[in-house]
A tleap script that builds the chain and sets N, CA, C and O, in Angstrom:
source leaprc.protein.ff14SB
mol = sequence {
  NMET TYR ASP ASP ASN GLU THR LEU ARG ARG
  GLU LEU LEU ASP GLU ALA HIE ALA GLY THR
  PHE SER GLY LEU GLY SER MET LEU LEU ASP
  ALA GLU GLU ILE ARG ASN ALA GLY ALA GLU
  GLU LEU GLU GLU ILE ALA ARG ARG TYR GLY
  LEU CARG
}
set mol.1.N position { -22.029 196.836 279.153 }
set mol.1.CA position { -21.415 197.394 277.970 }
set mol.1.C position { -22.309 198.467 277.349 }
set mol.1.O position { -21.790 199.399 276.734 }
set mol.2.N position { -23.586 198.373 277.483 }
set mol.2.CA position { -24.502 199.357 276.913 }
set mol.2.C position { -24.176 200.754 277.407 }
set mol.2.O position { -24.114 201.700 276.622 }
set mol.3.N position { -23.968 200.883 278.717 }
set mol.3.CA position { -23.652 202.198 279.267 }
set mol.3.C position { -22.363 202.754 278.678 }
set mol.3.O position { -22.280 203.936 278.342 }
set mol.4.N position { -21.356 201.888 278.555 }
set mol.4.CA position { -20.091 202.318 277.994 }
set mol.4.C position { -20.269 202.784 276.550 }
set mol.4.O position { -19.716 203.811 276.156 }
set mol.5.N position { -21.032 202.041 275.770 }
set mol.5.CA position { -21.249 202.422 274.376 }
set mol.5.C position { -22.006 203.739 274.277 }
set mol.5.O position { -21.688 204.585 273.440 }
set mol.6.N position { -22.993 203.907 275.120 }
set mol.6.CA position { -23.766 205.144 275.056 }
set mol.6.C position { -22.947 206.338 275.569 }
set mol.6.O position { -23.101 207.456 275.076 }
set mol.7.N position { -22.093 206.102 276.540 }
set mol.7.CA position { -21.207 207.172 277.017 }
set mol.7.C position { -20.238 207.549 275.897 }
set mol.7.O position { -20.003 208.732 275.653 }
set mol.8.N position { -19.683 206.562 275.225 }
set mol.8.CA position { -18.773 206.822 274.110 }
set mol.8.C position { -19.519 207.543 272.993 }
set mol.8.O position { -18.993 208.494 272.414 }
set mol.9.N position { -20.716 207.111 272.688 }
set mol.9.CA position { -21.523 207.752 271.652 }
set mol.9.C position { -21.739 209.245 271.963 }
set mol.9.O position { -21.591 210.095 271.085 }
set mol.10.N position { -22.094 209.556 273.236 }
set mol.10.CA position { -22.292 210.940 273.629 }
set mol.10.C position { -21.016 211.753 273.498 }
set mol.10.O position { -21.035 212.891 273.029 }
set mol.11.N position { -19.895 211.149 273.922 }
set mol.11.CA position { -18.613 211.845 273.824 }
set mol.11.C position { -18.247 212.150 272.371 }
set mol.11.O position { -17.790 213.246 272.047 }
set mol.12.N position { -18.457 211.161 271.509 }
set mol.12.CA position { -18.171 211.355 270.089 }
set mol.12.C position { -19.078 212.385 269.470 }
set mol.12.O position { -18.636 213.208 268.669 }
set mol.13.N position { -20.363 212.347 269.841 }
set mol.13.CA position { -21.292 213.343 269.311 }
set mol.13.C position { -20.924 214.746 269.781 }
set mol.13.O position { -21.052 215.706 269.021 }
set mol.14.N position { -20.470 214.874 271.021 }
set mol.14.CA position { -20.005 216.174 271.504 }
set mol.14.C position { -18.852 216.684 270.663 }
set mol.14.O position { -18.814 217.861 270.304 }
set mol.15.N position { -17.912 215.808 270.348 }
set mol.15.CA position { -16.757 216.162 269.516 }
set mol.15.C position { -17.215 216.577 268.111 }
set mol.15.O position { -16.751 217.578 267.565 }
set mol.16.N position { -18.124 215.796 267.544 }
set mol.16.CA position { -18.567 216.082 266.178 }
set mol.16.C position { -19.351 217.409 266.136 }
set mol.16.O position { -19.199 218.191 265.197 }
set mol.17.N position { -20.175 217.653 267.143 }
set mol.17.CA position { -20.926 218.915 267.178 }
set mol.17.C position { -19.992 220.101 267.372 }
set mol.17.O position { -20.172 221.149 266.751 }
set mol.18.N position { -19.000 219.934 268.228 }
set mol.18.CA position { -18.031 221.021 268.448 }
set mol.18.C position { -17.310 221.335 267.145 }
set mol.18.O position { -17.127 222.502 266.800 }
set mol.19.N position { -16.903 220.302 266.425 }
set mol.19.CA position { -16.216 220.494 265.156 }
set mol.19.C position { -17.092 221.193 264.135 }
set mol.19.O position { -16.633 222.060 263.391 }
set mol.20.N position { -18.366 220.803 264.109 }
set mol.20.CA position { -19.309 221.415 263.179 }
set mol.20.C position { -19.455 222.903 263.476 }
set mol.20.O position { -19.403 223.729 262.565 }
set mol.21.N position { -19.639 223.244 264.752 }
set mol.21.CA position { -19.837 224.636 265.117 }
set mol.21.C position { -18.555 225.477 264.981 }
set mol.21.O position { -18.621 226.704 264.909 }
set mol.22.N position { -17.396 224.811 264.945 }
set mol.22.CA position { -16.162 225.576 264.766 }
set mol.22.C position { -15.809 225.733 263.292 }
set mol.22.O position { -14.734 226.237 262.966 }
set mol.23.N position { -16.694 225.313 262.403 }
set mol.23.CA position { -16.472 225.545 260.999 }
set mol.23.C position { -16.153 224.315 260.162 }
set mol.23.O position { -15.959 224.418 258.951 }
set mol.24.N position { -16.099 223.187 260.784 }
set mol.24.CA position { -15.823 221.937 260.051 }
set mol.24.C position { -17.164 221.249 259.746 }
set mol.24.O position { -17.517 220.257 260.383 }
set mol.25.N position { -17.891 221.777 258.783 }
set mol.25.CA position { -19.215 221.298 258.460 }
set mol.25.C position { -19.290 219.827 258.109 }
set mol.25.O position { -20.334 219.201 258.293 }
set mol.26.N position { -18.220 219.271 257.613 }
set mol.26.CA position { -18.235 217.857 257.239 }
set mol.26.C position { -18.405 216.948 258.445 }
set mol.26.O position { -18.775 215.782 258.305 }
set mol.27.N position { -18.134 217.485 259.633 }
set mol.27.CA position { -18.282 216.665 260.840 }
set mol.27.C position { -19.748 216.397 261.163 }
set mol.27.O position { -20.061 215.534 261.983 }
set mol.28.N position { -20.649 217.145 260.512 }
set mol.28.CA position { -22.057 216.872 260.638 }
set mol.28.C position { -22.394 215.486 260.128 }
set mol.28.O position { -23.263 214.805 260.673 }
set mol.29.N position { -21.694 215.070 259.069 }
set mol.29.CA position { -21.867 213.735 258.532 }
set mol.29.C position { -21.367 212.675 259.535 }
set mol.29.O position { -21.946 211.595 259.649 }
set mol.30.N position { -20.291 213.000 260.250 }
set mol.30.CA position { -19.782 212.115 261.270 }
set mol.30.C position { -20.829 211.913 262.359 }
set mol.30.O position { -20.966 210.805 262.877 }
set mol.31.N position { -21.563 212.952 262.714 }
set mol.31.CA position { -22.584 212.853 263.754 }
set mol.31.C position { -23.615 211.821 263.350 }
set mol.31.O position { -24.038 211.023 264.186 }
set mol.32.N position { -24.027 211.810 262.107 }
set mol.32.CA position { -25.021 210.832 261.645 }
set mol.32.C position { -24.414 209.420 261.719 }
set mol.32.O position { -25.081 208.476 262.141 }
set mol.33.N position { -23.178 209.288 261.316 }
set mol.33.CA position { -22.506 207.978 261.387 }
set mol.33.C position { -22.426 207.497 262.844 }
set mol.33.O position { -22.641 206.317 263.121 }
set mol.34.N position { -22.124 208.396 263.752 }
set mol.34.CA position { -22.025 208.043 265.173 }
set mol.34.C position { -23.363 207.592 265.715 }
set mol.34.O position { -23.427 206.610 266.453 }
set mol.35.N position { -24.438 208.289 265.366 }
set mol.35.CA position { -25.774 207.925 265.848 }
set mol.35.C position { -26.143 206.523 265.405 }
set mol.35.O position { -26.811 205.807 266.151 }
set mol.36.N position { -25.729 206.105 264.212 }
set mol.36.CA position { -26.114 204.813 263.676 }
set mol.36.C position { -25.106 203.685 263.901 }
set mol.36.O position { -25.337 202.544 263.502 }
set mol.37.N position { -23.996 204.017 264.539 }
set mol.37.CA position { -22.896 203.058 264.696 }
set mol.37.C position { -23.164 202.005 265.786 }
set mol.37.O position { -23.787 202.287 266.809 }
set mol.38.N position { -22.685 200.818 265.537 }
set mol.38.CA position { -22.698 199.770 266.553 }
set mol.38.C position { -21.459 199.898 267.423 }
set mol.38.O position { -20.664 200.822 267.251 }
set mol.39.N position { -21.295 198.977 268.349 }
set mol.39.CA position { -20.217 199.046 269.327 }
set mol.39.C position { -18.841 199.071 268.661 }
set mol.39.O position { -18.001 199.902 269.005 }
set mol.40.N position { -18.609 198.172 267.716 }
set mol.40.CA position { -17.288 198.122 267.056 }
set mol.40.C position { -17.045 199.363 266.224 }
set mol.40.O position { -15.924 199.867 266.169 }
set mol.41.N position { -18.083 199.857 265.578 }
set mol.41.CA position { -17.926 201.070 264.776 }
set mol.41.C position { -17.644 202.276 265.651 }
set mol.41.O position { -16.884 203.159 265.253 }
set mol.42.N position { -18.241 202.334 266.837 }
set mol.42.CA position { -17.979 203.432 267.758 }
set mol.42.C position { -16.494 203.425 268.149 }
set mol.42.O position { -15.855 204.476 268.186 }
set mol.43.N position { -15.961 202.258 268.435 }
set mol.43.CA position { -14.536 202.163 268.799 }
set mol.43.C position { -13.649 202.625 267.663 }
set mol.43.O position { -12.640 203.292 267.893 }
set mol.44.N position { -14.016 202.277 266.433 }
set mol.44.CA position { -13.229 202.692 265.282 }
set mol.44.C position { -13.274 204.215 265.112 }
set mol.44.O position { -12.250 204.843 264.842 }
set mol.45.N position { -14.451 204.798 265.270 }
set mol.45.CA position { -14.577 206.244 265.183 }
set mol.45.C position { -13.784 206.928 266.297 }
set mol.45.O position { -13.133 207.946 266.061 }
set mol.46.N position { -13.837 206.377 267.495 }
set mol.46.CA position { -13.087 206.929 268.604 }
set mol.46.C position { -11.591 206.934 268.305 }
set mol.46.O position { -10.892 207.886 268.650 }
set mol.47.N position { -11.102 205.885 267.672 }
set mol.47.CA position { -9.681 205.826 267.294 }
set mol.47.C position { -9.362 206.926 266.257 }
set mol.47.O position { -8.304 207.553 266.322 }
set mol.48.N position { -10.271 207.150 265.317 }
set mol.48.CA position { -10.042 208.194 264.317 }
set mol.48.C position { -10.007 209.546 264.962 }
set mol.48.O position { -9.264 210.420 264.517 }
set mol.49.N position { -10.792 209.749 266.004 }
set mol.49.CA position { -10.841 211.036 266.705 }
set mol.49.C position { -9.742 211.164 267.739 }
set mol.49.O position { -9.584 212.217 268.356 }
set mol.50.N position { -8.974 210.086 267.934 }
set mol.50.CA position { -7.881 210.090 268.898 }
set mol.50.C position { -8.367 209.979 270.340 }
set mol.50.O position { -7.663 210.387 271.265 }
set mol.51.N position { -9.544 209.439 270.534 }
set mol.51.CA position { -10.082 209.277 271.883 }
set mol.51.C position { -9.793 207.902 272.503 }
set mol.51.O position { -9.996 207.701 273.700 }
set mol.52.N position { -9.345 207.011 271.725 }
set mol.52.CA position { -9.033 205.641 272.216 }
set mol.52.C position { -7.685 205.208 271.707 }
set mol.52.O position { -7.241 204.099 272.002 }
savepdb mol mol.pdb
quit
């Protein structure tokens, strides 16, 4: 499960960074949340991003 969580974390961070660079500066806060999130929180964030 660790690999899956870290893969999801990287995918979410990529999305957050892309959003930040495209002008959605608030997504920078999401990146911090993603870095600190546990497994369940990562799944919740992925649902918000439409990735799960």
